[in-house]
C-alpha positions as CSV (number, residue, x, y, z in Angstrom):
1,M,11.9,4.6,-24.1
2,S,14.7,2.7,-22.4
3,E,14.8,1.3,-18.9
4,I,16.6,3.3,-16.2
5,K,20.1,2.1,-15.7
6,T,22.9,2.9,-13.2
7,F,26.2,3.6,-14.8
8,S,29.7,3.1,-13.4
9,A,32.3,5.8,-13.5
10,S,34.1,4.0,-16.4
11,E,30.8,3.8,-18.3
12,L,30.3,7.5,-17.8
13,S,33.7,8.5,-19.1
14,D,34.2,11.6,-21.2
15,N,34.0,9.6,-24.4
16,S,30.6,8.0,-23.6
17,V,28.5,10.7,-22.0
18,I,26.7,11.4,-25.3
19,A,26.1,7.7,-25.8
20,Q,24.5,7.5,-22.3
21,M,22.3,10.5,-23.2
22,A,21.2,8.7,-26.3
23,N,20.5,5.5,-24.4
24,L,18.1,7.3,-22.0
25,G,16.7,9.6,-24.7
26,H,18.1,12.9,-23.4
27,E,18.1,16.0,-25.6
28,Q,20.6,18.1,-23.8
29,I,23.0,18.3,-20.8
30,L,24.5,21.6,-19.6
31,F,27.6,21.4,-17.4
32,C,28.0,24.5,-15.3
33,N,31.2,25.7,-13.6
34,D,32.0,29.0,-12.0
35,E,35.2,29.4,-10.0
36,S,34.4,32.7,-8.4
37,T,31.2,31.4,-6.7
38,G,32.2,27.7,-6.3
39,L,29.2,26.6,-8.5
40,K,29.5,23.1,-10.0
41,A,26.2,22.0,-11.4
42,I,24.6,19.9,-14.2
43,I,21.3,20.6,-15.9
44,A,19.8,17.7,-17.9
45,V,16.9,18.2,-20.3
46,H,15.4,14.8,-21.1
47,N,12.4,15.3,-23.3
48,T,10.4,18.4,-24.4
49,T,7.7,16.7,-26.5
50,L,4.9,17.8,-24.1
51,G,6.3,21.2,-23.4
52,P,9.3,22.9,-21.7
53,A,11.2,20.7,-19.3
54,L,10.3,21.4,-15.7
55,G,12.1,19.8,-12.8
56,G,13.7,20.8,-9.5
57,T,17.2,21.6,-8.6
58,R,18.9,19.3,-6.0
59,M,21.9,20.4,-3.9
60,W,23.8,17.4,-2.6
61,A,27.4,16.6,-1.5
62,Y,28.0,13.9,-4.2
63,S,31.1,11.8,-3.7
64,N,32.2,12.6,-7.3
65,E,31.0,14.2,-10.5
66,M,30.1,10.9,-12.1
67,E,27.7,10.1,-9.3
68,A,26.1,13.6,-9.8
69,L,25.8,13.0,-13.5
70,N,24.2,9.6,-13.1
71,D,21.7,11.1,-10.6
72,V,20.7,14.0,-12.9
73,L,20.2,11.6,-15.9
74,R,17.9,9.3,-13.9
75,L,16.0,12.2,-12.2
76,S,15.4,14.1,-15.4
77,R,14.0,11.1,-17.2
78,G,11.8,10.5,-14.3
79,M,10.4,14.0,-14.6
80,T,9.4,13.3,-18.2
81,Y,7.3,10.3,-17.1
82,K,6.0,12.1,-14.0
83,N,4.7,15.1,-16.0
84,S,3.3,12.8,-18.7
85,I,1.4,10.5,-16.4
86,S,0.0,13.5,-14.5
87,G,-1.5,14.9,-17.7
88,L,0.7,18.0,-17.6
89,N,1.9,19.8,-20.7
90,L,5.5,19.8,-19.6
91,G,8.6,17.9,-20.5
92,G,11.2,16.5,-18.1
93,G,14.4,18.1,-16.8
94,K,16.4,18.3,-13.6
95,A,19.4,20.0,-12.2
96,V,21.9,19.1,-9.5
97,I,24.3,21.4,-7.7
98,I,27.3,19.6,-6.2
99,G,27.8,20.9,-2.7
100,D,26.7,20.8,1.0
101,S,23.4,22.5,1.3
102,R,24.0,23.2,4.9
103,T,27.3,25.0,4.5
104,Q,27.9,26.1,0.9
105,K,24.9,28.1,-0.1
106,S,25.3,31.8,-1.1
107,E,23.4,34.4,-3.0
108,A,26.2,34.6,-5.6
109,L,26.2,30.8,-6.2
110,F,22.4,30.7,-6.8
111,R,22.4,33.8,-9.0
112,R,25.2,32.4,-11.1
113,F,23.2,29.2,-11.4
114,G,20.2,31.3,-12.5
115,K,22.3,32.7,-15.4
116,F,23.0,29.2,-16.6
117,V,19.3,28.3,-16.4
118,N,18.5,31.5,-18.3
119,S,21.0,30.5,-21.1
120,L,18.6,27.7,-22.0
121,A,16.0,30.3,-23.0
122,G,13.0,28.6,-21.4
123,K,13.7,25.1,-22.5
124,Y,14.2,24.3,-18.8
125,I,12.2,25.6,-15.9
126,T,13.6,25.0,-12.5
127,A,12.2,24.7,-9.0
128,E,13.3,23.4,-5.6
129,D,14.2,19.9,-4.7
130,V,16.3,18.2,-2.0
131,G,18.6,20.7,-0.2
132,I,16.8,23.7,-1.7
133,N,14.2,26.1,-0.3
134,P,12.0,28.9,-1.8
135,N,14.5,31.6,-0.7
136,D,17.2,29.9,-2.8
137,M,14.9,30.0,-5.7
138,N,14.3,33.7,-5.1
139,W,18.0,34.3,-5.7
140,V,17.8,32.2,-8.9
141,S,14.9,34.3,-10.0
142,M,17.0,37.4,-9.9
143,E,18.8,36.1,-13.0
144,T,16.0,34.3,-14.9
145,K,12.2,34.2,-15.2
146,H,12.3,30.4,-15.8
147,V,11.8,29.4,-12.1
148,V,8.8,28.5,-10.1
149,G,8.1,27.7,-6.4
150,L,8.8,31.3,-5.4
151,P,7.8,32.9,-2.1
152,G,4.4,34.6,-2.4
153,K,3.5,32.4,-5.4
154,S,3.0,28.7,-5.4
155,G,5.8,28.5,-2.9
156,D,7.2,25.3,-1.3
157,P,5.8,22.3,-3.3
158,S,6.5,19.9,-0.4
159,P,3.0,20.0,1.1
160,V,1.3,19.1,-2.2
161,T,3.9,16.4,-2.8
162,A,3.3,14.9,0.6
163,Y,-0.5,15.0,0.1
164,G,-0.2,13.2,-3.2
165,V,2.0,10.5,-1.6
166,Y,-0.5,10.2,1.2
167,M,-3.4,9.7,-1.3
168,G,-1.4,7.2,-3.3
169,M,-0.5,5.3,-0.2
170,K,-4.2,5.0,0.7
171,A,-5.0,3.7,-2.8
172,C,-2.4,1.0,-2.3
173,A,-3.9,0.1,1.0
174,K,-7.4,-0.1,-0.6
175,V,-6.1,-2.9,-2.9
176,Q,-3.8,-4.7,-0.3
177,Y,-6.1,-4.5,2.7
178,G,-9.6,-4.0,1.3
179,T,-9.8,-0.5,2.9
180,D,-7.9,2.7,2.4
181,S,-7.8,3.5,6.1
182,L,-4.3,3.8,7.4
183,A,-5.4,3.8,11.1
184,G,-3.3,1.4,13.1
185,K,-1.0,0.7,10.1
186,K,2.8,0.6,10.9
187,V,4.4,3.1,8.4
188,A,8.2,3.5,8.3
189,V,9.1,6.9,6.8
190,Q,12.7,7.2,5.6
191,G,13.6,10.9,5.5
192,A,12.1,13.6,7.7
193,G,12.8,16.5,5.4
194,H,10.1,18.8,4.0
195,V,8.0,16.1,2.3
196,G,8.7,13.5,4.9
197,E,7.5,15.7,7.7
198,Y,4.3,16.7,5.9
199,L,3.6,13.1,5.1
200,I,4.1,12.1,8.8
201,G,1.6,14.9,9.7
202,H,-1.0,13.3,7.5
203,L,-0.3,9.8,8.8
204,T,-0.5,10.8,12.5
205,K,-3.8,12.6,11.9
206,E,-5.2,9.3,10.7
207,N,-3.7,7.4,13.7
208,A,-1.1,5.4,11.8
209,E,1.8,4.1,13.9
210,V,4.7,6.0,12.5
211,Y,8.4,5.1,12.6
212,V,10.9,7.6,11.3
213,T,14.6,7.9,10.5
214,D,16.8,10.6,9.0
215,I,20.6,11.2,8.6
216,H,20.3,14.6,10.4
217,S,19.9,13.9,14.1
218,D,18.5,17.4,14.8
219,T,15.8,17.1,12.2
220,L,15.0,13.6,13.4
221,K,14.7,14.7,17.0
222,R,12.4,17.6,16.2
223,V,10.1,15.7,13.9
224,S,9.8,12.7,16.1
225,Q,8.9,14.8,19.2
226,K,6.5,16.9,17.2
227,Y,4.5,14.0,15.9
228,N,5.3,11.4,18.6
229,A,6.9,9.2,16.0
230,K,9.2,6.3,17.0
231,V,12.8,6.9,16.1
232,V,14.7,4.2,14.1
233,A,18.4,4.2,13.2
234,P,19.1,4.8,9.5
235,D,20.5,1.3,8.9
236,E,17.6,-0.4,10.9
237,I,14.7,1.1,9.0
238,Y,14.5,-1.8,6.5
239,S,14.3,-4.6,9.0
240,I,11.6,-3.4,11.4
241,E,8.1,-5.0,11.4
242,M,5.9,-2.7,9.3
243,D,3.0,-2.6,6.9
244,I,4.2,0.2,4.7
245,Y,7.7,1.4,3.8
246,A,7.8,5.1,2.7
247,P,11.1,6.1,1.2
248,C,11.3,9.9,1.3
249,A,15.0,10.5,1.0
250,L,17.3,9.6,-1.9
251,G,16.8,6.9,-4.5
252,A,17.8,3.2,-5.0
253,T,16.8,2.1,-1.5
254,I,14.9,-0.9,-3.1
255,N,17.8,-3.2,-4.0
256,D,19.1,-6.7,-3.4
257,E,20.3,-6.0,0.1
258,T,17.2,-4.2,1.4
259,L,14.7,-6.6,-0.2
260,E,16.1,-9.4,1.9
261,K,15.2,-7.3,5.0
262,L,11.9,-5.6,4.2
263,K,8.9,-6.8,6.1
264,C,6.2,-4.8,4.4
265,S,3.4,-5.3,2.0
266,I,3.4,-1.8,0.4
267,V,6.2,0.5,-0.8
268,A,4.8,4.0,-1.2
269,G,7.0,7.1,-0.8
270,A,8.2,10.4,-2.1
271,A,11.8,9.6,-3.2
272,N,12.7,9.5,-6.8
273,N,14.2,6.4,-8.5
274,Q,13.4,4.1,-5.6
275,L,14.2,1.0,-7.5
276,K,17.9,0.5,-8.0
277,S,17.1,-1.4,-11.1
278,E,13.6,-1.2,-12.6
279,A,14.0,-4.4,-14.6
280,K,15.2,-6.5,-11.6
281,H,13.8,-4.9,-8.5
282,G,10.5,-3.9,-10.0
283,I,9.9,-7.6,-10.6
284,D,11.3,-8.7,-7.3
285,V,8.9,-6.6,-5.3
286,M,6.0,-8.1,-7.2
287,K,7.2,-11.6,-6.5
288,K,7.4,-10.9,-2.8
289,G,3.7,-9.8,-2.9
290,I,4.6,-6.2,-2.2
291,I,2.6,-3.4,-3.9
292,Y,5.0,-0.8,-5.2
293,A,3.6,2.6,-6.1
294,P,5.8,3.9,-9.0
295,D,7.6,6.9,-7.7
296,F,7.1,9.2,-10.6
297,A,3.3,8.6,-10.3
298,I,2.9,8.9,-6.6
299,N,5.2,11.9,-5.9
300,A,3.8,14.1,-8.7
301,G,2.2,16.6,-6.3
302,G,5.3,18.9,-6.3
303,V,5.4,19.3,-10.1
304,I,1.6,19.7,-10.1
305,N,2.1,22.6,-7.7
306,C,4.8,24.1,-9.9
307,F,2.6,23.7,-13.0
308,S,-0.1,25.7,-11.3
309,E,2.3,28.6,-11.0
310,V,3.4,28.4,-14.6
311,Q,-0.3,28.4,-15.7
312,G,-1.5,30.9,-13.1
313,L,-3.8,28.4,-11.5
314,S,-4.9,28.4,-7.8
315,S,-3.6,26.4,-4.9
316,E,-7.1,24.8,-4.7
317,W,-6.5,23.5,-8.2
318,S,-3.2,22.0,-7.2
319,H,-4.7,20.3,-4.2
320,K,-7.6,18.8,-6.2
321,K,-5.2,17.7,-8.9
322,A,-3.0,16.0,-6.4
323,E,-6.0,14.2,-5.0
324,E,-6.3,12.5,-8.4
325,I,-3.1,10.6,-7.6
326,Y,-5.3,8.2,-5.6
327,D,-7.1,7.2,-8.8
328,T,-3.9,7.1,-10.8
329,I,-2.2,4.7,-8.4
330,L,-5.4,2.6,-8.0
331,N,-5.6,2.2,-11.8
332,I,-1.9,1.2,-12.0
333,V,-2.1,-1.3,-9.1
334,N,-5.3,-2.9,-10.3
335,R,-4.0,-3.3,-13.9
336,S,-0.8,-4.7,-12.5
337,K,-2.7,-7.4,-10.7
338,S,-5.1,-8.2,-13.5
339,E,-2.4,-8.3,-16.2
340,N,0.3,-9.9,-13.9
341,V,2.7,-7.2,-14.9
342,P,4.9,-5.1,-12.5
343,T,3.5,-1.7,-11.6
344,F,6.5,0.2,-13.0
345,Q,5.8,-1.3,-16.4
346,I,2.2,-0.3,-16.3
347,A,3.1,3.3,-15.3
348,N,5.8,3.6,-17.9
349,K,3.4,2.4,-20.6
350,I,0.8,5.0,-19.6
351,A,3.4,7.8,-19.7
352,E,5.0,6.7,-22.9
353,E,1.7,6.4,-24.7
354,R,0.8,10.0,-24.0
355,I,4.2,11.2,-25.1
356,E,4.0,9.2,-28.3
357,A,0.4,10.4,-29.0
358,I,1.2,14.1,-28.5
359,G,4.4,13.7,-30.5
360,R,2.3,12.6,-33.5
361,V,0.0,15.6,-33.0
362,K,3.0,18.0,-33.2
363,L,4.3,16.5,-36.4
364,P,4.1,19.0,-39.3
365,M,1.2,18.6,-41.7
């Protein structure tokens, strides 16, 4: 499978979308538009070798449609790798709704989106992501059965996601510091949303020194006061003295500009697509002596939680499965060091090998 790339607006012109799909290995993209509800959405199905594509829906005020398309292409590919490396029988998919999640939500919009999901006949199963909550998914479920993370069922996947990130962070600490204790470690959490807040809760319980930032001042104030975390301005989070940087907002925050500022020895967070360029920045972090926990491996708790709902498994199973992220990250980091290969390459290889192996099993006899 090909390396993740970021495409310019000209590269993602109408004449080249299918070429970009082929470049990243996508099977299908569904563009959704409904004038009456104001819905503008994109559903991307990357790979269904292991099973139906499962991945959350993100609602975000993208600056343009090309930015939204680029995001959904990267996110859906990441879900394929995430589900594979977690040992789940699921493929990778993702959806984005273009809009402000604080002002543009409505029952009609989400029910119309549910109809588009339903039109894929189970090839794509949706759940919540950034800007979405279980009640939104409840509206979606009125029009399709292909939705998980519903109230009264597995619910909000954020607690399980945060727990998995916390366990993966401890695994990185074990290698970098010789102990997996985070007590006294300075951890900078970028993003105090659902996952970020739960992660901060775990960190403060272990007596880590937490710094936090968020683009929403009301959220930042509430979370910082609740957990006694130190507030940092959004543009200052990269330059503070810290041991661990935990990106828990949007992607591509590991780039040329931020790497010049970062003063940490571990990057371990919940955000997707943290490396702006895998090929460049995945190598750069290794050269700087920073342990990078591949995002799709460390933040798999959410999809584990959703898978439990698909299969009718218990919350205890989800919690135990998320705990295994510790061993997954430990294996990736140790192999990276012994083979002198960036962690993202090790993680990609593990995920791709499982997809290839199961793909051979499914070939007709």
